[in-house]
C-alpha positions as CSV (number, residue, x, y, z in Angstrom):
1,G,145.1,114.3,97.1
2,V,143.0,111.2,98.0
3,T,143.5,107.6,97.2
4,I,140.4,105.3,97.0
5,I,140.8,101.6,96.5
6,Y,137.7,100.4,94.7
7,A,137.5,96.6,94.2
8,T,134.4,95.8,92.3
9,H,132.7,93.9,89.6
10,I,130.6,96.9,88.7
11,F,132.2,99.0,85.9
12,D,129.3,101.1,84.8
13,G,130.6,104.7,84.7
14,L,133.8,103.7,86.5
15,D,136.0,104.8,83.6
16,Q,134.6,108.4,84.0
17,W,136.2,109.0,87.4
18,A,139.0,106.4,88.0
19,T,142.5,107.6,87.3
20,D,144.6,104.5,87.8
21,V,144.2,100.8,87.5
22,V,146.0,98.0,89.4
23,Y,145.5,94.4,88.1
24,L,146.5,91.7,90.5
25,T,146.6,88.0,89.6
26,G,148.2,85.1,91.3
27,G,149.5,87.4,94.0
28,Q,151.4,89.5,91.4
29,V,150.8,92.9,90.0
30,K,150.4,92.7,86.3
31,V,149.3,96.2,85.6
32,N,149.8,99.4,87.7
33,Q,149.2,102.4,85.4
34,K,147.2,105.5,84.9
35,L,144.2,104.6,82.9
36,N,145.1,107.0,80.1
37,E,148.4,105.1,79.7
38,V,147.1,101.5,79.4
39,D,147.6,100.6,75.8
40,E,144.7,98.1,75.7
41,L,142.3,100.7,77.0
42,I,143.6,103.3,74.5
43,Q,143.0,100.9,71.7
44,L,139.5,100.0,72.8
45,K,138.6,103.7,73.1
46,A,140.1,104.4,69.6
47,K,137.8,101.7,68.2
48,N,134.8,103.4,70.0
49,T,134.2,100.1,71.9
50,P,131.2,100.5,74.2
51,A,132.3,100.2,77.9
52,P,136.0,100.0,77.1
53,L,137.2,99.6,80.8
54,F,134.7,96.7,81.3
55,R,135.8,95.1,78.0
56,M,139.5,95.4,79.0
57,V,139.0,93.8,82.4
58,E,136.7,91.1,80.8
59,A,139.6,90.2,78.5
60,W,142.0,89.9,81.4
61,L,139.6,87.7,83.3
62,R,138.9,85.5,80.3
63,A,142.6,85.0,79.8
64,E,143.0,84.0,83.5
65,F,140.1,81.6,83.1
66,E,141.7,80.0,80.0
67,E,145.0,79.7,81.8
68,R,143.4,78.0,84.7
69,Q,141.7,75.6,82.3
70,R,145.0,74.9,80.6
71,Q,146.7,74.3,84.0
72,R,144.0,71.8,85.0
73,K,144.4,69.9,81.8
74,L,148.1,69.7,82.3
75,N,147.7,68.5,85.9
76,P,144.2,67.3,86.6
77,S,145.1,65.8,90.0
78,A,146.3,69.1,91.4
79,K,144.2,71.0,93.8
80,T,143.1,74.4,92.7
81,S,145.2,76.0,95.4
82,D,148.3,74.2,94.1
83,M,148.0,76.1,90.8
84,E,150.0,79.1,91.7
85,G,148.0,82.2,91.0
86,Y,145.1,80.3,89.5
87,G,143.0,79.3,92.5
């Protein structure tokens, strides 16, 4: 077997050959699963969503962005690096 760590912003065709996904945020692992076991991805595929892997990751990133915005509103004087996991 071979393990390839592929960190990218390009998702075109990636869901055709990747087997697993690891999602890190704030220094923590939020998802570490086989792609065919990720509920969000399964649901997107069931709905025939175009580019389901991209859409799933996009949703994760948008949620992170929204959390960063929320943190900044709660503590506007904090440096970005002070916001654990959101800098």
